[in-house]
N, C-alpha and C positions, 0 to 999 in steps of 0.2 A: 397317351392322353396328356395334353398340355395342362400344367398346373396353373390355377387361378391365383392372382395376387390382388391386392387393393391398396389404395392410398386414401387416407382420410382427407376430405375436402369439404369445407363449409360444414353444413349440417349432415352431409351424407358421405358416400364413398365412391371412388372411381375404381371399377374392377377392370382387370386387364390380364393378359397372358404374355409370356416372353417367347421370342423365337428360338428355334433349335440352334444349338451352338453356344448358348449362354448358360453357364453354370450359375444358377440363381440361388439366392438366400435372402429370406425376409428376417433381418436381424432383430427387428423390434419384438418378435414373438418370443425371444429368449428372456425378456424381462419378466420378473415375478414380484409383485407387490400387492398388498391388500389395501383397498380403499377404506377410509375411515367410516365406520358404520354410524357413529354419532359425532358429527363435526363440532357441535356445541360443546360437548364434553371434552373433546380433544383440545379446543381452544382454552377452556377453563383450566384444564390440567396444566397446560403450558404457562398460563398466567399465575397459577398457584405455586408453580415450581420454576421460577425464573432462573436462568443460567447466569451465575456469578453476578447477581444483581438483587437488590431489595425488590419486594413486590411493588407494582406500580402505585398502589394506594399509599404505600409508605413513602415513595419518592415524592408523591403529590403533597405530602405534609410540609415539605420544605420549599414549596413553590406557591406563588399567588395566581399565576395564569399559565395555561398550557396550550400547545399547538400539536395537533395530530396530523402527520403527513401520510397521505395515501397515494398509491401509484395511479398512473393514467389509464384512460379507457382502453388502451391497446392490450392491457394485461388482464388475466383471468382471476387475479387475487380476489377472494371473497370478502371484500371490505364490508359489505352489507351484514355479514355474519359477525365479523370481528369488532367493528366500530362500537356497537352498543356496550360491549363488555369493557372496552377501554374507557369509555365515557363514564360508565357506572363506577369504575374503580377510581377515576379521577375525582368524581363527586364524593365518593367515600373518603378520600384523602383530604377533602376540604376545598376542592376547586369546583365551584358551581358552573352550570352551563354558560352563564354570561361571561365567564372568563376562560372559556375554551374556544379555540378557533380551529377550523379544519382546512387544510390546504392540499389541493390536488397537485402532487409533485410531477408535473408533466415534463420537466427538463426543458429542452428546446423543441419539443413536439407541439402540435397545435394546442391552443388553450382549450380547456375543458368547457363544454357548454352546459347549460342547465339540464338538458336531457342526459348528458354524460354523468353529471353529478347525481341525479336521481337514480340512474341505473347502477352506479357504483355504491351509493350509500343507502338506497331504499328511500321511499317517500317519507316515512315517519321521521327518520333522522334529518332528511333534507328540510322538512317543514320546521322541525324543532330547532335547527341551527341556521335557518335562513337569515342571511345578513352577516353571518359569521363563517361562511364557506367561501373559499377563494380558489381560483386557479392560479398557480404560479405563472408569472410572466417573465421570461428571461430578459426582456427589455424594460422591465418595470423598475421599481425602487429596490435598490440593494445597498448593503453595507459592506464596505471593505474591511476585512478582519485580519489581513496579513498575507504573507507569502509562505508557500510550502517549502520544505527543505530543498526541493528541486527547482524552486523559483516560480511556481505557478501562482499568480495573483488570485486571491480568494474573495469573491463577492457573494454574499448570501442574501436571500430574500428578506426584506426589512421586517415583515410580519414574523417570520421565523426567528430572526435575530432578537426581536423584542420580547420573545417568550422566555419564561423562566425554565420551563420543562418542555423538551422536544421529544415526541414519541413518533414512531413510524410503523407502517404496515406495508409488507411487501411479499414477494414470492422468491424463493431460492431455486434457481434452475441453471443448467449450464449456460454460460455466456461466452461468445467467441473470443472476446478480448479481455474481460475482467475476471475470467476464471469461472465465477458463478455470480448470478444476480442476487439481489437481496442485500442485507446488511446496510452499509453506509451509502449504497447507491441511491437510496431514497433522498439523500441530501445532495450528493454529487453524482449525476447531474440534475437530480430531481428539483432542487430549489436554488441552484447557483445561477449566476448571470450568464448570458451568452458568451461574454468575454472569457470567463473562467472555464466554461465547458469547452469552448473552442481551443483555448491554449492547452488544456489537459488532453483532449482527444487527439489533436493533431500532433502533439509531442510524442505520444506513446503507441499509436495504433499499429505501427509496423515493427515494434520491438519484438524480437524473437520470443521473449518471455511473456508478452502480452497475448495470452491465448487461453483457450478453454481448459478447464480442469487444473489450472495453475494459480495459486494464491501467493505462496511464499516466493519472493523474488520477482513477482510480476509488477512492474512499475505502474501499469494502468490501474491495477487494483490497489497498490500501496498508496498511490496519491489519493484515490477515492477514500480510503480509510483515514488518511491524515486530514483531509478536508472535512470529513464527517466529524472527526474528533475536535477539530478547530471550531466547528459550528456548534458543538455541544449536544449532539444527539445522545439522549440519555437511555432510552428504552426502545427496543425494537421487537416486533412480532414478524416472523417469517414463516411462510407455509410452503410445503412441497405438494405439488398437484400432479395429477395424471393428465394425459392429453385431452380428456373430456371435461376438464375443469373440476374434477372431484378432489376433495381434500384427502391427502394421505397422512400427513403428520404436521403438527405445528410446533414452533420453537419460539421462546420469548426470553427476554432478559437483556443483558449487556450487549450492545450492537456488535461488538467484535466477537465475543465468545459464543453467543447464540448462532452467529453466522458461520463460525467455524464448524460447529456441530451440524447445523443445517446443511452446509456444503458437503460434509462427509456423507450425510444421509442421502442427500440429493444425488451424489455421485453413485451411491450403491443402488439407487432406484433407476436412474437414467442411463448409467454407463453400461455399454455392451462392448465387450472386447471381441474383435474379429481376428482370425488367424492370418489373414493376408490382405493386401490392398486390392481393391476392385479395379477392373477396367472400366466398368460402367456403374454409376450409383444413381438410383432413382429416388428422389426425395420430395416429400410434400411439406409445404410451409406450415401446415396444421400443427398445433393449435394457434400459432402466432401468425395470422394471415393478414393483419391490418397494418398498413403503413410500413415503416422501416423494419418492423419486427419480422416481416416475412422473409427478410434476407438472412436471418439467423440459420435457417435450415440449409441454405446454400453454403454458408461459411463453415458450418459444422460438417457437411458432407465431404469437404475436401480432405478431412483428416483420415478418411478410409479409402481414398481414391488415388490411383497412381498418377504421378505427374505426367501430363499428356493424355490422361484418360478423359472420359466423357461423364458429365453430370447432367441428368435431366431434372430440372427444378420446376415443380408444379406449384403455382401460387395464383390465386384468383385476382388479386389487386383490384377488388371491387371498390375499395376506397383508396386508390393510389394517390389521389390528391393532385395538386397542380405541380407536376414534376417536370414540366417541359424544359425549363432552364437547366435542370440537372441533366436531362437526356442530351441536351445540346452540348454540354460540357463533356459528357462521356464520348460523344462522337468525334471529338477533336483528336488528332494524331499526337497525343502527348502520353508518355508512359506513366505508370503508377508512381515511380520514383520522382519524376519531374513534377507531377501534380503535388505530391507530398511536400516537396521543397517549396513550391509556390505558396501553398497554404501556410507553411511554417514562416516563410519570409514576409509575406504580404497579408496574411490573414484571409479569411473567407470573403470573397467580393460581395458588395452590397446586393447585387442582383440575385444572390443565392441565399441570403440570410433569412428570408421568410420560410425556407425549407427546413431549418433546424440543422444543428451540427451532425446529428446521426445520419440524416439523409445525405448531407454533403460528403460525409465519410465514405459513402458508397461509391463515390467517384474513384477514390483510391482503391477500395476493396474490389470493385468490379474490374477496374483496369488490371489489378494484380492477378485476380483469379482467371481472367480471360487470357492472361499471358502464360498461365500454367496449365489450364484445362480447356476442353471444349464444352461450352455450356449450351444446352438446348432448353429454352424456356417455354413452358406451357402456361398460358395465361389468357384470361378473357377480358381483363381490364386494360391491357396495353395492346396496341396493334403491332404489326410486323415491323414497321418503320421504327417505332419506339424501342423494340427489343434489339434491333440491329444497332441502334445508337449505343446500347449498353455494351456492344461487342459480343452479343450472344446470337444464337440461331433461334428463330421463332418457330413454334409449332402450335397449331390451333387445338390439337387434341393430344392426349398421351399416346394414343396409337400411332399418330403421325410422328411423334418424337422418337418412338421406338424404332420405326422404320428408318428414320434418318440415322439414328445411332447404329443400327444394324449395318448400314452401308459403310460406316466408319470403322466399326469393330465387328466383323462377322462372327468371331469366336472370342469368348472371354468370360471373366467372372463378373457377376452382377449382384449388387446389394440393393435391397428395397427398404426404404425408411418410411413407413406409412404415416408417421407423425414426426417429421424431421426437425420440427421447431423446438422440441423439448427432450430429444434423445442425445446421449453422449456416445457417439460411435468412437471406439478407440482401437487403434492398432498398437500392439505391444511396444513397438519401437518409437511411437510418437510421444 
């Protein structure tokens, strides 16, 4: 009898079975963690016991105005839950609502709409702070605050720079290049200029130490940390979530130290060690299915897949956006290394700048991963021609993808990642 497997997809699941000859393993089932039963209490506990920092209300006594940065609509961070508690403590410390501004730190992603803001903050907070809620614009007004030690020019959102106290809300989870999300990422790339983000990302995306589960010695992360310190981020709240968007644990305090603890905890929650590399890895983009976030599952899957192996990447791309120019670039017979050098020497061309740096990075990532693996892409938001331009094989359904993979690899070891967007698959030698 064939064993049934599943992938999380949108609000539901895709059920499937594997062919004979494949030694299969659903590695996500190995994870063991408890969802927080009282999220409000967990957030309050973190705020009452900040890590290597004074309480937020005490920091507020030394400031006349504050800004709270919160992450973009593509992420599941429960800002609606956390924001009222931060505002309450700022008020308690002597900063009234009129001197608090809220900034959606979208980085170079699309600007947040009114609908996005209401969904992230809740209608009550949105109405209460209307006129003082902003979406970061990477092409908007910025202030140059200096160069990093490695020479990256740092330009920060003018509203953020003008604030006495900078507070952030985010999620700590495995990240393909910066080790873990959260921490100072709310500043860089959250509220830096396009120029700063472009210079940073393109300088370090292919460094061997710029990878998941690595912080110390990771230049991609270390530059983020330095830029966040230069900007003056004072207090950060980071949460660890499960694939369904449930809160597991909250951390608060000094942005560096709380992030260190959050990353260690996130690793213990999301990390799954496998005994050997797979011939076939089947991964779902869930829960990060929107925009460029969907690519994280693909980038993470490579860490447990043999070079020359096959990765089946399932992502709906229902909000893929206008990525036509990006796909055209991917279809050009230029290697990952050549593209990387072009971006470093000449910068991102004007016709791609509306896509954001993270999207454009995918040209290098996709070129590189297609040079090392066979990628079969299951998606409803892109057509076969689009997927071919990526350098991947298109499959309309997961069953179709499995049949294609079976022709390539009749026998082999297969891993299934039901929610590949927030799991950290790890092979002992990686």
